[in-house]
MARTORBA-858933 format. One line per 10 residues: their letters; for each residue x, y, z of N, C-alpha, C. Coordinates in pm, 1 decimal. Example, Ala and Ser with C-alpha at 12.3 -4.5 7.8 and 13.67 -1.06 7.14 Angstrom:
// residues 2
AS> 1319.0,-569.0,780.0,1230.0,-450.0,780.0,1320.0,-330.0,780.0 ~ 1285.0,-225.0,708.0,1367.0,-106.0,714.0,1290.0,3.0,787.0 .
//
This chain:
// residues 81
XXXXXXXXXX> 73.7,-129.7,-9.1,-5.8,12.6,-14.0,75.1,120.5,1.1 ~ 199.6,123.3,43.9,284.6,233.1,51.6,313.0,257.1,-77.7 ~ 347.0,177.2,-145.4,368.9,199.0,-323.0,240.0,276.0,-375.0 ~ 122.1,248.9,-333.4,23.0,335.2,-412.4,-3.4,450.7,-330.5 ~ 13.0,475.4,-205.6,-15.9,587.3,-144.0,114.0,705.1,-157.1 ~ 225.9,631.3,-152.7,336.1,716.4,-155.5,379.2,787.5,-18.0 ~ 331.3,716.6,82.3,358.5,782.1,203.4,304.4,682.6,341.8 ~ 394.4,632.4,403.3,383.9,539.5,508.1,249.5,597.8,614.2 ~ 245.9,737.2,633.5,147.6,784.0,717.8,4.8,764.0,672.8 ~ -5.2,723.3,539.5,-165.2,703.1,494.2,-194.3,566.7,501.8 .
XXXXXXXXXX> -108.3,474.9,561.7,-133.6,343.0,561.6,-155.3,296.9,704.1 ~ -255.1,220.5,746.9,-304.5,182.1,861.2,-314.9,35.7,854.6 ~ -243.5,-26.5,947.6,-267.5,-181.3,962.7,-337.5,-222.7,1097.9 ~ -389.8,-348.7,1100.7,-469.4,-391.4,1229.8,-412.4,-537.9,1239.9 ~ -304.3,-586.6,1160.4,-260.0,-685.9,1184.2,-109.0,-744.6,1194.1 ~ -41.1,-659.2,1096.9,114.2,-720.5,1084.9,178.0,-587.7,1149.3 ~ 193.4,-607.2,1269.5,263.3,-497.1,1359.9,424.4,-484.8,1327.1 ~ 480.4,-600.7,1302.3,639.5,-622.3,1301.7,658.1,-551.6,1173.1 ~ 577.4,-575.6,1045.3,600.4,-508.1,931.6,581.1,-368.4,941.2 ~ 472.4,-327.4,1018.2,430.3,-192.8,1025.2,571.9,-103.7,1071.5 .
XXXXXXXXXX> 601.8,-188.0,1179.9,749.7,-100.8,1273.6,852.1,-109.2,1159.5 ~ 876.4,-196.9,1066.4,995.3,-178.7,995.5,953.0,-83.3,887.1 ~ 820.9,-75.2,822.5,788.8,1.3,725.3,757.1,153.7,752.4 ~ 729.8,186.1,872.8,672.5,291.5,950.1,549.7,322.3,899.7 ~ 461.7,231.4,907.0,319.8,269.1,883.6,257.0,259.6,1025.4 ~ 143.1,317.3,1037.0,49.6,303.4,1150.5,-25.6,204.6,1190.8 ~ -36.8,191.3,1313.7,-132.9,38.3,1351.6,-230.3,78.1,1436.3 ~ -343.8,2.3,1462.2,-419.4,24.0,1544.4,-446.2,-96.0,1616.2 ~ -480.8,-85.0,1747.0,-550.1,-218.2,1798.6,-686.1,-207.7,1838.7 ~ -768.0,-108.4,1812.6,-891.9,-59.4,1838.1,-996.3,-140.0,1770.6 .
XXXXXXXXXX> -994.9,-262.6,1693.2,-1064.5,-322.4,1643.0,-1153.5,-411.2,1752.6 ~ -1277.7,-355.5,1746.9,-1369.5,-446.5,1840.0,-1456.6,-522.4,1785.7 ~ -1399.0,-640.5,1762.3,-1474.5,-770.3,1732.2,-1571.0,-823.5,1822.0 ~ -1570.3,-796.0,1965.3,-1679.3,-800.3,2025.8,-1815.7,-729.7,1998.3 ~ -1798.9,-620.4,1929.6,-1920.1,-547.3,1899.4,-1952.6,-570.4,1748.4 ~ -1904.7,-641.9,1663.1,-1955.1,-679.7,1547.1,-2102.4,-701.0,1549.7 ~ -2141.5,-803.1,1639.5,-2292.0,-846.2,1606.0,-2382.6,-721.9,1629.1 ~ -2324.3,-639.6,1730.5,-2415.9,-505.2,1752.3,-2409.1,-407.2,1626.6 ~ -2299.9,-408.3,1562.1,-2290.2,-320.1,1436.3,-2376.4,-395.9,1333.6 ~ -2387.4,-509.1,1338.8,-2456.8,-579.1,1223.6,-2624.9,-557.1,1251.0 .
XXXXXXXXXX> -2645.0,-570.5,1387.1,-2793.2,-548.8,1417.1,-2833.9,-394.5,1402.5 ~ -2746.1,-320.7,1401.6,-2790.3,-160.2,1409.1,-2801.2,-156.6,1233.9 ~ -2688.4,-199.4,1175.2,-2712.3,-190.9,1026.0,-2822.1,-264.8,973.4 ~ -2862.0,-389.5,1035.8,-3007.0,-429.0,968.5,-3123.7,-350.6,1017.5 ~ -3114.7,-273.7,1111.8,-3214.9,-182.4,1148.8,-3209.1,-48.9,1077.0 ~ -3120.7,-33.7,988.8,-3092.6,98.0,935.3,-3045.8,216.0,1011.7 ~ -2988.3,174.5,1111.8,-2941.0,299.8,1210.2,-2783.1,329.5,1180.0 ~ -2720.1,200.9,1154.1,-2583.6,237.9,1104.6,-2569.7,224.5,963.9 ~ -2538.8,308.8,885.0,-2540.3,300.4,726.7,-2390.5,334.1,702.3 ~ -2315.0,284.8,619.7,-2214.2,327.6,584.2,-2205.6,328.5,424.2 .
XXXXXXXXXX> -2189.0,429.8,342.7,-2195.8,457.3,234.3,-2116.1,400.8,162.0 ~ -2120.0,323.9,45.0,-2025.1,263.5,-47.5,-2002.7,341.6,-174.9 ~ -1916.8,411.0,-217.9,-1920.5,473.4,-348.6,-1877.5,391.1,-456.6 ~ -1814.2,290.2,-433.1,-1764.4,195.5,-551.2,-1696.3,65.1,-494.3 ~ -1712.6,-38.6,-567.9,-1627.6,-158.1,-518.5,-1518.4,-181.8,-651.5 ~ -1404.6,-230.3,-604.9,-1287.2,-260.6,-699.8,-1227.8,-385.3,-699.8 ~ -1175.9,-456.0,-805.7,-1137.9,-590.7,-784.1,-986.8,-550.9,-785.9 ~ -904.8,-654.7,-749.9,-760.5,-619.0,-735.6,-686.3,-562.4,-842.6 ~ -725.1,-597.2,-961.6,-664.5,-538.3,-1103.0,-720.9,-380.1,-1098.4 ~ -797.4,-307.4,-1031.5,-846.3,-178.1,-1022.2,-785.0,-118.4,-908.5 .
XXXXXXXXXX> -696.5,-170.8,-833.2,-653.9,-112.0,-733.1,-592.0,33.9,-726.7 ~ -514.3,33.1,-850.9,-460.5,177.4,-866.3,-543.9,280.1,-874.4 ~ -656.8,254.4,-957.7,-776.5,331.5,-990.1,-856.0,348.8,-851.7 ~ -866.4,263.3,-774.3,-925.9,297.9,-646.3,-835.2,384.9,-551.0 ~ -705.1,343.6,-541.9,-595.3,429.0,-481.2,-600.8,595.8,-516.0 ~ -625.1,597.6,-653.3,-623.2,727.4,-719.1,-735.5,824.2,-664.3 ~ -880.2,766.8,-667.7,-973.3,806.4,-590.6,-984.6,835.6,-459.6 ~ -932.7,744.9,-371.7,-908.3,765.0,-252.2,-812.3,885.2,-223.0 ~ -706.0,906.2,-298.9,-617.6,1019.1,-262.3,-682.2,1144.9,-323.8 ~ -792.9,1140.9,-400.4,-861.2,1270.9,-451.1,-917.0,1333.7,-325.9 .
XXXXXXXXXX> -938.1,1241.7,-213.6,-1011.2,1274.2,-108.8,-1188.2,1326.2,-116.4 ~ -1241.8,1267.7,-237.0,-1366.1,1311.2,-276.8,-1427.3,1175.3,-303.1 ~ -1419.0,1049.8,-270.3,-1479.5,918.5,-334.6,-1645.3,927.0,-313.5 ~ -1687.2,997.0,-224.8,-1835.7,1002.2,-226.2,-1879.8,869.8,-107.5 ~ -1791.1,801.8,-34.1,-1824.0,690.5,34.9,-1704.5,617.7,40.3 ~ -1720.2,498.8,104.9,-1616.2,408.4,122.4,-1607.7,338.4,5.3 ~ -1452.5,302.6,-49.6,-1411.2,221.4,-144.0,-1384.2,97.2,-87.5 ~ -1424.7,-24.3,-167.8,-1443.9,-155.7,-111.8,-1357.4,-252.0,-216.7 ~ -1243.4,-318.2,-167.2,-1162.4,-417.0,-268.9,-1257.9,-539.1,-239.9 ~ -1273.7,-615.6,-336.9,-1347.9,-708.4,-339.8,-1263.6,-830.7,-410.5 .
X> -1245.5,-923.9,-318.3,-1140.5,-1029.7,-365.5,-1227.8,-1134.5,-434.4 .
//
């Protein structure tokens, strides 16, 4: 992702802390897996809404990165594997 963003400060990982330290990217441990059921319930009730601007496949990742860097994607960008 650093190659796409051009800046380690624009990359955030939730899993590979050793590589993050080596590459200078940010980390977070604030993933609340214990709250996923509640998030799903709220989403199902229409209370929690996450707007998705567009989905991308792996071969479109450069296009997704460019839209993300424009800071005007109009919602979340999702990578579909």
